[in-house]
mmCIF file of the protein (N, C-alpha, C, O) and its ligand, coordinates in Angstrom:
data_MODEL
# 
_entry.id   MODEL 
# 
loop_
_entity.id 
_entity.type 
_entity.pdbx_number_of_molecules 
1 polymer     1 
2 non-polymer 1 
# 
_entity_poly.entity_id                      1 
_entity_poly.type                           'polypeptide(L)' 
_entity_poly.nstd_linkage                   no 
_entity_poly.nstd_monomer                   no 
_entity_poly.pdbx_seq_one_letter_code       MSINLNTVYCPVCKKQQPKIRKPKGWKEILWGGYTCENCGCKMDKYGKERK 
_entity_poly.pdbx_seq_one_letter_code_can   MSINLNTVYCPVCKKQQPKIRKPKGWKEILWGGYTCENCGCKMDKYGKERK 
_entity_poly.pdbx_strand_id                 A 
# 
loop_
_entity_poly_seq.entity_id 
_entity_poly_seq.num 
_entity_poly_seq.mon_id 
_entity_poly_seq.hetero 
1 1  MET n 
1 2  SER n 
1 3  ILE n 
1 4  ASN n 
1 5  LEU n 
1 6  ASN n 
1 7  THR n 
1 8  VAL n 
1 9  TYR n 
1 10 CYS n 
1 11 PRO n 
1 12 VAL n 
1 13 CYS n 
1 14 LYS n 
1 15 LYS n 
1 16 GLN n 
1 17 GLN n 
1 18 PRO n 
1 19 LYS n 
1 20 ILE n 
1 21 ARG n 
1 22 LYS n 
1 23 PRO n 
1 24 LYS n 
1 25 GLY n 
1 26 TRP n 
1 27 LYS n 
1 28 GLU n 
1 29 ILE n 
1 30 LEU n 
1 31 TRP n 
1 32 GLY n 
1 33 GLY n 
1 34 TYR n 
1 35 THR n 
1 36 CYS n 
1 37 GLU n 
1 38 ASN n 
1 39 CYS n 
1 40 GLY n 
1 41 CYS n 
1 42 LYS n 
1 43 MET n 
1 44 ASP n 
1 45 LYS n 
1 46 TYR n 
1 47 GLY n 
1 48 LYS n 
1 49 GLU n 
1 50 ARG n 
1 51 LYS n 
# 
loop_
_struct_asym.id 
_struct_asym.entity_id 
A 1 
B 2 
# 
loop_
_chem_comp.id 
_chem_comp.type 
_chem_comp.mon_nstd_flag 
ARG 'L-peptide linking' y 
ASN 'L-peptide linking' y 
ASP 'L-peptide linking' y 
CYS 'L-peptide linking' y 
GLN 'L-peptide linking' y 
GLU 'L-peptide linking' y 
GLY 'peptide linking'   y 
ILE 'L-peptide linking' y 
LEU 'L-peptide linking' y 
LYS 'L-peptide linking' y 
MET 'L-peptide linking' y 
PRO 'L-peptide linking' y 
SER 'L-peptide linking' y 
THR 'L-peptide linking' y 
TRP 'L-peptide linking' y 
TYR 'L-peptide linking' y 
VAL 'L-peptide linking' y 
ZN  non-polymer         . 
# 
_pdbx_entity_nonpoly.entity_id   2 
_pdbx_entity_nonpoly.name        ? 
_pdbx_entity_nonpoly.comp_id     ZN 
# 
_pdbx_nonpoly_scheme.asym_id         B 
_pdbx_nonpoly_scheme.entity_id       2 
_pdbx_nonpoly_scheme.mon_id          ZN 
_pdbx_nonpoly_scheme.ndb_seq_num     1 
_pdbx_nonpoly_scheme.pdb_seq_num     101 
_pdbx_nonpoly_scheme.auth_seq_num    101 
_pdbx_nonpoly_scheme.pdb_mon_id      ZN 
_pdbx_nonpoly_scheme.auth_mon_id     ZN 
_pdbx_nonpoly_scheme.pdb_strand_id   A 
_pdbx_nonpoly_scheme.pdb_ins_code    . 
# 
loop_
_atom_site.group_PDB 
_atom_site.id 
_atom_site.type_symbol 
_atom_site.label_atom_id 
_atom_site.label_alt_id 
_atom_site.label_comp_id 
_atom_site.label_asym_id 
_atom_site.label_entity_id 
_atom_site.label_seq_id 
_atom_site.pdbx_PDB_ins_code 
_atom_site.Cartn_x 
_atom_site.Cartn_y 
_atom_site.Cartn_z 
_atom_site.occupancy 
_atom_site.B_iso_or_equiv 
_atom_site.pdbx_formal_charge 
_atom_site.auth_seq_id 
_atom_site.auth_comp_id 
_atom_site.auth_asym_id 
_atom_site.auth_atom_id 
_atom_site.pdbx_PDB_model_num 
ATOM   1   N  N  . MET A 1 1  ? 129.457 6.884   112.326 1.00 0.00 ? 1   MET A N  1 
ATOM   2   C  CA . MET A 1 1  ? 128.431 6.431   113.255 1.00 0.00 ? 1   MET A CA 1 
ATOM   3   C  C  . MET A 1 1  ? 127.661 7.636   113.791 1.00 0.00 ? 1   MET A C  1 
ATOM   4   O  O  . MET A 1 1  ? 128.262 8.642   114.165 1.00 0.00 ? 1   MET A O  1 
ATOM   5   N  N  . SER A 1 2  ? 126.384 7.539   113.827 1.00 0.00 ? 2   SER A N  1 
ATOM   6   C  CA . SER A 1 2  ? 125.556 8.619   114.376 1.00 0.00 ? 2   SER A CA 1 
ATOM   7   C  C  . SER A 1 2  ? 124.845 8.109   115.619 1.00 0.00 ? 2   SER A C  1 
ATOM   8   O  O  . SER A 1 2  ? 124.727 6.908   115.863 1.00 0.00 ? 2   SER A O  1 
ATOM   9   N  N  . ILE A 1 3  ? 124.384 9.069   116.383 1.00 0.00 ? 3   ILE A N  1 
ATOM   10  C  CA . ILE A 1 3  ? 123.719 8.718   117.642 1.00 0.00 ? 3   ILE A CA 1 
ATOM   11  C  C  . ILE A 1 3  ? 122.288 9.220   117.581 1.00 0.00 ? 3   ILE A C  1 
ATOM   12  O  O  . ILE A 1 3  ? 122.028 10.368  117.222 1.00 0.00 ? 3   ILE A O  1 
ATOM   13  N  N  . ASN A 1 4  ? 121.386 8.355   117.932 1.00 0.00 ? 4   ASN A N  1 
ATOM   14  C  CA . ASN A 1 4  ? 119.981 8.723   117.991 1.00 0.00 ? 4   ASN A CA 1 
ATOM   15  C  C  . ASN A 1 4  ? 119.702 9.287   119.381 1.00 0.00 ? 4   ASN A C  1 
ATOM   16  O  O  . ASN A 1 4  ? 119.848 8.592   120.387 1.00 0.00 ? 4   ASN A O  1 
ATOM   17  N  N  . LEU A 1 5  ? 119.303 10.547  119.422 1.00 0.00 ? 5   LEU A N  1 
ATOM   18  C  CA . LEU A 1 5  ? 119.080 11.188  120.713 1.00 0.00 ? 5   LEU A CA 1 
ATOM   19  C  C  . LEU A 1 5  ? 117.631 11.064  121.188 1.00 0.00 ? 5   LEU A C  1 
ATOM   20  O  O  . LEU A 1 5  ? 117.288 11.484  122.294 1.00 0.00 ? 5   LEU A O  1 
ATOM   21  N  N  . ASN A 1 6  ? 116.813 10.496  120.358 1.00 0.00 ? 6   ASN A N  1 
ATOM   22  C  CA . ASN A 1 6  ? 115.426 10.304  120.766 1.00 0.00 ? 6   ASN A CA 1 
ATOM   23  C  C  . ASN A 1 6  ? 115.307 9.161   121.754 1.00 0.00 ? 6   ASN A C  1 
ATOM   24  O  O  . ASN A 1 6  ? 116.143 8.258   121.780 1.00 0.00 ? 6   ASN A O  1 
ATOM   25  N  N  . THR A 1 7  ? 114.284 9.205   122.550 1.00 0.00 ? 7   THR A N  1 
ATOM   26  C  CA . THR A 1 7  ? 114.020 8.117   123.489 1.00 0.00 ? 7   THR A CA 1 
ATOM   27  C  C  . THR A 1 7  ? 113.640 6.878   122.698 1.00 0.00 ? 7   THR A C  1 
ATOM   28  O  O  . THR A 1 7  ? 112.824 6.935   121.778 1.00 0.00 ? 7   THR A O  1 
ATOM   29  N  N  . VAL A 1 8  ? 114.238 5.772   123.066 1.00 0.00 ? 8   VAL A N  1 
ATOM   30  C  CA . VAL A 1 8  ? 113.991 4.508   122.384 1.00 0.00 ? 8   VAL A CA 1 
ATOM   31  C  C  . VAL A 1 8  ? 113.207 3.575   123.304 1.00 0.00 ? 8   VAL A C  1 
ATOM   32  O  O  . VAL A 1 8  ? 113.502 3.443   124.492 1.00 0.00 ? 8   VAL A O  1 
ATOM   33  N  N  . TYR A 1 9  ? 112.196 2.931   122.712 1.00 0.00 ? 9   TYR A N  1 
ATOM   34  C  CA . TYR A 1 9  ? 111.412 1.966   123.469 1.00 0.00 ? 9   TYR A CA 1 
ATOM   35  C  C  . TYR A 1 9  ? 111.584 0.588   122.861 1.00 0.00 ? 9   TYR A C  1 
ATOM   36  O  O  . TYR A 1 9  ? 111.731 0.434   121.649 1.00 0.00 ? 9   TYR A O  1 
ATOM   37  N  N  . CYS A 1 10 ? 111.564 -0.404  123.726 1.00 0.00 ? 10  CYS A N  1 
ATOM   38  C  CA . CYS A 1 10 ? 111.654 -1.774  123.245 1.00 0.00 ? 10  CYS A CA 1 
ATOM   39  C  C  . CYS A 1 10 ? 110.461 -2.079  122.330 1.00 0.00 ? 10  CYS A C  1 
ATOM   40  O  O  . CYS A 1 10 ? 109.320 -1.794  122.692 1.00 0.00 ? 10  CYS A O  1 
ATOM   41  N  N  . PRO A 1 11 ? 110.715 -2.656  121.147 1.00 0.00 ? 11  PRO A N  1 
ATOM   42  C  CA . PRO A 1 11 ? 109.606 -2.976  120.230 1.00 0.00 ? 11  PRO A CA 1 
ATOM   43  C  C  . PRO A 1 11 ? 108.748 -4.117  120.728 1.00 0.00 ? 11  PRO A C  1 
ATOM   44  O  O  . PRO A 1 11 ? 107.637 -4.312  120.235 1.00 0.00 ? 11  PRO A O  1 
ATOM   45  N  N  . VAL A 1 12 ? 109.231 -4.863  121.680 1.00 0.00 ? 12  VAL A N  1 
ATOM   46  C  CA . VAL A 1 12 ? 108.488 -6.041  122.159 1.00 0.00 ? 12  VAL A CA 1 
ATOM   47  C  C  . VAL A 1 12 ? 107.692 -5.696  123.415 1.00 0.00 ? 12  VAL A C  1 
ATOM   48  O  O  . VAL A 1 12 ? 106.482 -5.915  123.467 1.00 0.00 ? 12  VAL A O  1 
ATOM   49  N  N  . CYS A 1 13 ? 108.374 -5.156  124.428 1.00 0.00 ? 13  CYS A N  1 
ATOM   50  C  CA . CYS A 1 13 ? 107.690 -4.932  125.716 1.00 0.00 ? 13  CYS A CA 1 
ATOM   51  C  C  . CYS A 1 13 ? 107.498 -3.446  126.044 1.00 0.00 ? 13  CYS A C  1 
ATOM   52  O  O  . CYS A 1 13 ? 106.938 -3.097  127.083 1.00 0.00 ? 13  CYS A O  1 
ATOM   53  N  N  . LYS A 1 14 ? 107.972 -2.582  125.143 1.00 0.00 ? 14  LYS A N  1 
ATOM   54  C  CA . LYS A 1 14 ? 107.742 -1.126  125.263 1.00 0.00 ? 14  LYS A CA 1 
ATOM   55  C  C  . LYS A 1 14 ? 108.482 -0.488  126.426 1.00 0.00 ? 14  LYS A C  1 
ATOM   56  O  O  . LYS A 1 14 ? 108.175 0.638   126.817 1.00 0.00 ? 14  LYS A O  1 
ATOM   57  N  N  . LYS A 1 15 ? 109.439 -1.188  126.973 1.00 0.00 ? 15  LYS A N  1 
ATOM   58  C  CA . LYS A 1 15 ? 110.228 -0.615  128.055 1.00 0.00 ? 15  LYS A CA 1 
ATOM   59  C  C  . LYS A 1 15 ? 111.136 0.472   127.487 1.00 0.00 ? 15  LYS A C  1 
ATOM   60  O  O  . LYS A 1 15 ? 111.777 0.290   126.451 1.00 0.00 ? 15  LYS A O  1 
ATOM   61  N  N  . GLN A 1 16 ? 111.177 1.602   128.186 1.00 0.00 ? 16  GLN A N  1 
ATOM   62  C  CA . GLN A 1 16 ? 112.062 2.685   127.768 1.00 0.00 ? 16  GLN A CA 1 
ATOM   63  C  C  . GLN A 1 16 ? 113.511 2.278   127.971 1.00 0.00 ? 16  GLN A C  1 
ATOM   64  O  O  . GLN A 1 16 ? 113.875 1.752   129.023 1.00 0.00 ? 16  GLN A O  1 
ATOM   65  N  N  . GLN A 1 17 ? 114.315 2.516   126.987 1.00 0.00 ? 17  GLN A N  1 
ATOM   66  C  CA . GLN A 1 17 ? 115.712 2.150   127.067 1.00 0.00 ? 17  GLN A CA 1 
ATOM   67  C  C  . GLN A 1 17 ? 116.524 3.328   127.617 1.00 0.00 ? 17  GLN A C  1 
ATOM   68  O  O  . GLN A 1 17 ? 116.232 4.482   127.305 1.00 0.00 ? 17  GLN A O  1 
ATOM   69  N  N  . PRO A 1 18 ? 117.528 3.042   128.424 1.00 0.00 ? 18  PRO A N  1 
ATOM   70  C  CA . PRO A 1 18 ? 118.330 4.119   128.995 1.00 0.00 ? 18  PRO A CA 1 
ATOM   71  C  C  . PRO A 1 18 ? 119.146 4.833   127.901 1.00 0.00 ? 18  PRO A C  1 
ATOM   72  O  O  . PRO A 1 18 ? 119.628 4.200   126.962 1.00 0.00 ? 18  PRO A O  1 
ATOM   73  N  N  . LYS A 1 19 ? 119.289 6.146   128.039 1.00 0.00 ? 19  LYS A N  1 
ATOM   74  C  CA . LYS A 1 19 ? 120.061 6.899   127.057 1.00 0.00 ? 19  LYS A CA 1 
ATOM   75  C  C  . LYS A 1 19 ? 121.541 6.564   127.116 1.00 0.00 ? 19  LYS A C  1 
ATOM   76  O  O  . LYS A 1 19 ? 122.220 6.482   126.093 1.00 0.00 ? 19  LYS A O  1 
ATOM   77  N  N  . ILE A 1 20 ? 122.022 6.374   128.329 1.00 0.00 ? 20  ILE A N  1 
ATOM   78  C  CA . ILE A 1 20 ? 123.391 5.924   128.490 1.00 0.00 ? 20  ILE A CA 1 
ATOM   79  C  C  . ILE A 1 20 ? 123.382 4.438   128.734 1.00 0.00 ? 20  ILE A C  1 
ATOM   80  O  O  . ILE A 1 20 ? 122.777 3.967   129.697 1.00 0.00 ? 20  ILE A O  1 
ATOM   81  N  N  . ARG A 1 21 ? 124.033 3.706   127.888 1.00 0.00 ? 21  ARG A N  1 
ATOM   82  C  CA . ARG A 1 21 ? 123.963 2.266   128.062 1.00 0.00 ? 21  ARG A CA 1 
ATOM   83  C  C  . ARG A 1 21 ? 125.335 1.671   127.762 1.00 0.00 ? 21  ARG A C  1 
ATOM   84  O  O  . ARG A 1 21 ? 126.143 2.241   127.030 1.00 0.00 ? 21  ARG A O  1 
ATOM   85  N  N  . LYS A 1 22 ? 125.558 0.532   128.343 1.00 0.00 ? 22  LYS A N  1 
ATOM   86  C  CA . LYS A 1 22 ? 126.794 -0.193  128.065 1.00 0.00 ? 22  LYS A CA 1 
ATOM   87  C  C  . LYS A 1 22 ? 126.539 -1.172  126.932 1.00 0.00 ? 22  LYS A C  1 
ATOM   88  O  O  . LYS A 1 22 ? 125.614 -1.981  127.003 1.00 0.00 ? 22  LYS A O  1 
ATOM   89  N  N  . PRO A 1 23 ? 127.342 -1.103  125.901 1.00 0.00 ? 23  PRO A N  1 
ATOM   90  C  CA . PRO A 1 23 ? 127.175 -2.044  124.796 1.00 0.00 ? 23  PRO A CA 1 
ATOM   91  C  C  . PRO A 1 23 ? 127.319 -3.489  125.300 1.00 0.00 ? 23  PRO A C  1 
ATOM   92  O  O  . PRO A 1 23 ? 128.173 -3.798  126.131 1.00 0.00 ? 23  PRO A O  1 
ATOM   93  N  N  . LYS A 1 24 ? 126.454 -4.358  124.767 1.00 0.00 ? 24  LYS A N  1 
ATOM   94  C  CA . LYS A 1 24 ? 126.483 -5.739  125.198 1.00 0.00 ? 24  LYS A CA 1 
ATOM   95  C  C  . LYS A 1 24 ? 127.392 -6.600  124.323 1.00 0.00 ? 24  LYS A C  1 
ATOM   96  O  O  . LYS A 1 24 ? 127.598 -7.780  124.606 1.00 0.00 ? 24  LYS A O  1 
ATOM   97  N  N  . GLY A 1 25 ? 127.926 -6.013  123.277 1.00 0.00 ? 25  GLY A N  1 
ATOM   98  C  CA . GLY A 1 25 ? 128.765 -6.781  122.375 1.00 0.00 ? 25  GLY A CA 1 
ATOM   99  C  C  . GLY A 1 25 ? 129.338 -5.890  121.308 1.00 0.00 ? 25  GLY A C  1 
ATOM   100 O  O  . GLY A 1 25 ? 129.020 -4.704  121.224 1.00 0.00 ? 25  GLY A O  1 
ATOM   101 N  N  . TRP A 1 26 ? 130.192 -6.478  120.490 1.00 0.00 ? 26  TRP A N  1 
ATOM   102 C  CA . TRP A 1 26 ? 130.885 -5.666  119.507 1.00 0.00 ? 26  TRP A CA 1 
ATOM   103 C  C  . TRP A 1 26 ? 129.945 -5.087  118.478 1.00 0.00 ? 26  TRP A C  1 
ATOM   104 O  O  . TRP A 1 26 ? 130.197 -4.009  117.941 1.00 0.00 ? 26  TRP A O  1 
ATOM   105 N  N  . LYS A 1 27 ? 128.861 -5.792  118.197 1.00 0.00 ? 27  LYS A N  1 
ATOM   106 C  CA . LYS A 1 27 ? 127.914 -5.264  117.213 1.00 0.00 ? 27  LYS A CA 1 
ATOM   107 C  C  . LYS A 1 27 ? 127.246 -3.998  117.715 1.00 0.00 ? 27  LYS A C  1 
ATOM   108 O  O  . LYS A 1 27 ? 126.970 -3.084  116.937 1.00 0.00 ? 27  LYS A O  1 
ATOM   109 N  N  . GLU A 1 28 ? 126.984 -3.943  119.027 1.00 0.00 ? 28  GLU A N  1 
ATOM   110 C  CA . GLU A 1 28 ? 126.387 -2.724  119.580 1.00 0.00 ? 28  GLU A CA 1 
ATOM   111 C  C  . GLU A 1 28 ? 127.422 -1.600  119.627 1.00 0.00 ? 28  GLU A C  1 
ATOM   112 O  O  . GLU A 1 28 ? 127.076 -0.429  119.467 1.00 0.00 ? 28  GLU A O  1 
ATOM   113 N  N  . ILE A 1 29 ? 128.674 -1.949  119.845 1.00 0.00 ? 29  ILE A N  1 
ATOM   114 C  CA . ILE A 1 29 ? 129.718 -0.922  119.792 1.00 0.00 ? 29  ILE A CA 1 
ATOM   115 C  C  . ILE A 1 29 ? 129.831 -0.392  118.371 1.00 0.00 ? 29  ILE A C  1 
ATOM   116 O  O  . ILE A 1 29 ? 130.014 0.805   118.148 1.00 0.00 ? 29  ILE A O  1 
ATOM   117 N  N  . LEU A 1 30 ? 129.720 -1.305  117.422 1.00 0.00 ? 30  LEU A N  1 
ATOM   118 C  CA . LEU A 1 30 ? 129.882 -0.926  116.019 1.00 0.00 ? 30  LEU A CA 1 
ATOM   119 C  C  . LEU A 1 30 ? 128.668 -0.181  115.496 1.00 0.00 ? 30  LEU A C  1 
ATOM   120 O  O  . LEU A 1 30 ? 128.814 0.853   114.843 1.00 0.00 ? 30  LEU A O  1 
ATOM   121 N  N  . TRP A 1 31 ? 127.503 -0.673  115.765 1.00 0.00 ? 31  TRP A N  1 
ATOM   122 C  CA . TRP A 1 31 ? 126.293 -0.169  115.120 1.00 0.00 ? 31  TRP A CA 1 
ATOM   123 C  C  . TRP A 1 31 ? 125.413 0.662   116.041 1.00 0.00 ? 31  TRP A C  1 
ATOM   124 O  O  . TRP A 1 31 ? 124.440 1.261   115.584 1.00 0.00 ? 31  TRP A O  1 
ATOM   125 N  N  . GLY A 1 32 ? 125.728 0.709   117.306 1.00 0.00 ? 32  GLY A N  1 
ATOM   126 C  CA . GLY A 1 32 ? 124.789 1.285   118.244 1.00 0.00 ? 32  GLY A CA 1 
ATOM   127 C  C  . GLY A 1 32 ? 123.645 0.316   118.476 1.00 0.00 ? 32  GLY A C  1 
ATOM   128 O  O  . GLY A 1 32 ? 123.639 -0.793  117.941 1.00 0.00 ? 32  GLY A O  1 
ATOM   129 N  N  . GLY A 1 33 ? 122.695 0.732   119.262 1.00 0.00 ? 33  GLY A N  1 
ATOM   130 C  CA . GLY A 1 33 ? 121.578 -0.153  119.511 1.00 0.00 ? 33  GLY A CA 1 
ATOM   131 C  C  . GLY A 1 33 ? 121.526 -0.565  120.981 1.00 0.00 ? 33  GLY A C  1 
ATOM   132 O  O  . GLY A 1 33 ? 122.377 -0.195  121.790 1.00 0.00 ? 33  GLY A O  1 
ATOM   133 N  N  . TYR A 1 34 ? 120.504 -1.337  121.285 1.00 0.00 ? 34  TYR A N  1 
ATOM   134 C  CA . TYR A 1 34 ? 120.216 -1.649  122.668 1.00 0.00 ? 34  TYR A CA 1 
ATOM   135 C  C  . TYR A 1 34 ? 119.890 -3.117  122.794 1.00 0.00 ? 34  TYR A C  1 
ATOM   136 O  O  . TYR A 1 34 ? 119.437 -3.761  121.848 1.00 0.00 ? 34  TYR A O  1 
ATOM   137 N  N  . THR A 1 35 ? 120.132 -3.630  123.985 1.00 0.00 ? 35  THR A N  1 
ATOM   138 C  CA . THR A 1 35 ? 119.538 -4.898  124.374 1.00 0.00 ? 35  THR A CA 1 
ATOM   139 C  C  . THR A 1 35 ? 118.624 -4.616  125.548 1.00 0.00 ? 35  THR A C  1 
ATOM   140 O  O  . THR A 1 35 ? 119.058 -4.122  126.589 1.00 0.00 ? 35  THR A O  1 
ATOM   141 N  N  . CYS A 1 36 ? 117.361 -4.932  125.371 1.00 0.00 ? 36  CYS A N  1 
ATOM   142 C  CA . CYS A 1 36 ? 116.362 -4.647  126.390 1.00 0.00 ? 36  CYS A CA 1 
ATOM   143 C  C  . CYS A 1 36 ? 116.691 -5.394  127.680 1.00 0.00 ? 36  CYS A C  1 
ATOM   144 O  O  . CYS A 1 36 ? 116.894 -6.608  127.669 1.00 0.00 ? 36  CYS A O  1 
ATOM   145 N  N  . GLU A 1 37 ? 116.743 -4.659  128.790 1.00 0.00 ? 37  GLU A N  1 
ATOM   146 C  CA . GLU A 1 37 ? 117.031 -5.316  130.057 1.00 0.00 ? 37  GLU A CA 1 
ATOM   147 C  C  . GLU A 1 37 ? 115.834 -6.096  130.564 1.00 0.00 ? 37  GLU A C  1 
ATOM   148 O  O  . GLU A 1 37 ? 115.973 -6.972  131.418 1.00 0.00 ? 37  GLU A O  1 
ATOM   149 N  N  . ASN A 1 38 ? 114.678 -5.785  130.049 1.00 0.00 ? 38  ASN A N  1 
ATOM   150 C  CA . ASN A 1 38 ? 113.454 -6.419  130.527 1.00 0.00 ? 38  ASN A CA 1 
ATOM   151 C  C  . ASN A 1 38 ? 113.195 -7.762  129.844 1.00 0.00 ? 38  ASN A C  1 
ATOM   152 O  O  . ASN A 1 38 ? 112.871 -8.746  130.509 1.00 0.00 ? 38  ASN A O  1 
ATOM   153 N  N  . CYS A 1 39 ? 113.338 -7.803  128.517 1.00 0.00 ? 39  CYS A N  1 
ATOM   154 C  CA . CYS A 1 39 ? 112.982 -9.017  127.803 1.00 0.00 ? 39  CYS A CA 1 
ATOM   155 C  C  . CYS A 1 39 ? 114.133 -9.577  126.985 1.00 0.00 ? 39  CYS A C  1 
ATOM   156 O  O  . CYS A 1 39 ? 114.011 -10.658 126.409 1.00 0.00 ? 39  CYS A O  1 
ATOM   157 N  N  . GLY A 1 40 ? 115.251 -8.858  126.925 1.00 0.00 ? 40  GLY A N  1 
ATOM   158 C  CA . GLY A 1 40 ? 116.406 -9.379  126.212 1.00 0.00 ? 40  GLY A CA 1 
ATOM   159 C  C  . GLY A 1 40 ? 116.371 -9.158  124.705 1.00 0.00 ? 40  GLY A C  1 
ATOM   160 O  O  . GLY A 1 40 ? 117.259 -9.619  123.987 1.00 0.00 ? 40  GLY A O  1 
ATOM   161 N  N  . CYS A 1 41 ? 115.343 -8.451  124.222 1.00 0.00 ? 41  CYS A N  1 
ATOM   162 C  CA . CYS A 1 41 ? 115.231 -8.173  122.810 1.00 0.00 ? 41  CYS A CA 1 
ATOM   163 C  C  . CYS A 1 41 ? 116.384 -7.255  122.352 1.00 0.00 ? 41  CYS A C  1 
ATOM   164 O  O  . CYS A 1 41 ? 116.770 -6.315  123.046 1.00 0.00 ? 41  CYS A O  1 
ATOM   165 N  N  . LYS A 1 42 ? 116.905 -7.562  121.179 1.00 0.00 ? 42  LYS A N  1 
ATOM   166 C  CA . LYS A 1 42 ? 117.941 -6.692  120.604 1.00 0.00 ? 42  LYS A CA 1 
ATOM   167 C  C  . LYS A 1 42 ? 117.294 -5.750  119.583 1.00 0.00 ? 42  LYS A C  1 
ATOM   168 O  O  . LYS A 1 42 ? 116.478 -6.160  118.757 1.00 0.00 ? 42  LYS A O  1 
ATOM   169 N  N  . MET A 1 43 ? 117.680 -4.495  119.667 1.00 0.00 ? 43  MET A N  1 
ATOM   170 C  CA . MET A 1 43 ? 117.109 -3.523  118.729 1.00 0.00 ? 43  MET A CA 1 
ATOM   171 C  C  . MET A 1 43 ? 118.216 -2.569  118.288 1.00 0.00 ? 43  MET A C  1 
ATOM   172 O  O  . MET A 1 43 ? 119.261 -2.457  118.927 1.00 0.00 ? 43  MET A O  1 
ATOM   173 N  N  . ASP A 1 44 ? 117.954 -1.896  117.189 1.00 0.00 ? 44  ASP A N  1 
ATOM   174 C  CA . ASP A 1 44 ? 118.939 -0.932  116.733 1.00 0.00 ? 44  ASP A CA 1 
ATOM   175 C  C  . ASP A 1 44 ? 118.719 0.393   117.467 1.00 0.00 ? 44  ASP A C  1 
ATOM   176 O  O  . ASP A 1 44 ? 117.865 0.486   118.349 1.00 0.00 ? 44  ASP A O  1 
ATOM   177 N  N  . LYS A 1 45 ? 119.475 1.392   117.106 1.00 0.00 ? 45  LYS A N  1 
ATOM   178 C  CA . LYS A 1 45 ? 119.456 2.637   117.871 1.00 0.00 ? 45  LYS A CA 1 
ATOM   179 C  C  . LYS A 1 45 ? 118.156 3.422   117.702 1.00 0.00 ? 45  LYS A C  1 
ATOM   180 O  O  . LYS A 1 45 ? 117.907 4.388   118.423 1.00 0.00 ? 45  LYS A O  1 
ATOM   181 N  N  . TYR A 1 46 ? 117.333 2.998   116.746 1.00 0.00 ? 46  TYR A N  1 
ATOM   182 C  CA . TYR A 1 46 ? 116.026 3.653   116.591 1.00 0.00 ? 46  TYR A CA 1 
ATOM   183 C  C  . TYR A 1 46 ? 114.897 2.861   117.217 1.00 0.00 ? 46  TYR A C  1 
ATOM   184 O  O  . TYR A 1 46 ? 113.731 3.240   117.114 1.00 0.00 ? 46  TYR A O  1 
ATOM   185 N  N  . GLY A 1 47 ? 115.244 1.759   117.867 1.00 0.00 ? 47  GLY A N  1 
ATOM   186 C  CA . GLY A 1 47 ? 114.218 0.959   118.523 1.00 0.00 ? 47  GLY A CA 1 
ATOM   187 C  C  . GLY A 1 47 ? 113.547 -0.034  117.592 1.00 0.00 ? 47  GLY A C  1 
ATOM   188 O  O  . GLY A 1 47 ? 112.475 -0.549  117.908 1.00 0.00 ? 47  GLY A O  1 
ATOM   189 N  N  . LYS A 1 48 ? 114.168 -0.315  116.438 1.00 0.00 ? 48  LYS A N  1 
ATOM   190 C  CA . LYS A 1 48 ? 113.635 -1.346  115.566 1.00 0.00 ? 48  LYS A CA 1 
ATOM   191 C  C  . LYS A 1 48 ? 114.263 -2.676  115.935 1.00 0.00 ? 48  LYS A C  1 
ATOM   192 O  O  . LYS A 1 48 ? 115.474 -2.786  116.127 1.00 0.00 ? 48  LYS A O  1 
ATOM   193 N  N  . GLU A 1 49 ? 113.408 -3.681  116.030 1.00 0.00 ? 49  GLU A N  1 
ATOM   194 C  CA . GLU A 1 49 ? 113.895 -4.992  116.423 1.00 0.00 ? 49  GLU A CA 1 
ATOM   195 C  C  . GLU A 1 49 ? 114.912 -5.520  115.418 1.00 0.00 ? 49  GLU A C  1 
ATOM   196 O  O  . GLU A 1 49 ? 114.718 -5.423  114.206 1.00 0.00 ? 49  GLU A O  1 
ATOM   197 N  N  . ARG A 1 50 ? 115.993 -6.079  115.943 1.00 0.00 ? 50  ARG A N  1 
ATOM   198 C  CA . ARG A 1 50 ? 117.023 -6.649  115.091 1.00 0.00 ? 50  ARG A CA 1 
ATOM   199 C  C  . ARG A 1 50 ? 116.903 -8.160  115.130 1.00 0.00 ? 50  ARG A C  1 
ATOM   200 O  O  . ARG A 1 50 ? 116.959 -8.776  116.195 1.00 0.00 ? 50  ARG A O  1 
ATOM   201 N  N  . LYS A 1 51 ? 116.741 -8.735  113.979 1.00 0.00 ? 51  LYS A N  1 
ATOM   202 C  CA . LYS A 1 51 ? 116.559 -10.190 113.904 1.00 0.00 ? 51  LYS A CA 1 
ATOM   203 C  C  . LYS A 1 51 ? 117.912 -10.887 113.858 1.00 0.00 ? 51  LYS A C  1 
ATOM   204 O  O  . LYS A 1 51 ? 117.972 -12.115 113.793 1.00 0.00 ? 51  LYS A O  1 
HETATM 205 ZN ZN . ZN  B 2 .  ? 111.839 -5.493  125.957 1.00 0.00 2 101 ZN  A ZN 1 
# 
């Protein structure tokens, strides 16, 4: 597993994602990534939307 140290923005609402975040589920623990607190969009650790 690698960590993306670049700032990540939500692909939907462009909200900046926190660098330190709590995983919202096992997939985020496994793969990294973010769930946008603003719109609930799920994205990977590079800020690409996950379908
Ligand atoms: Zn968002």
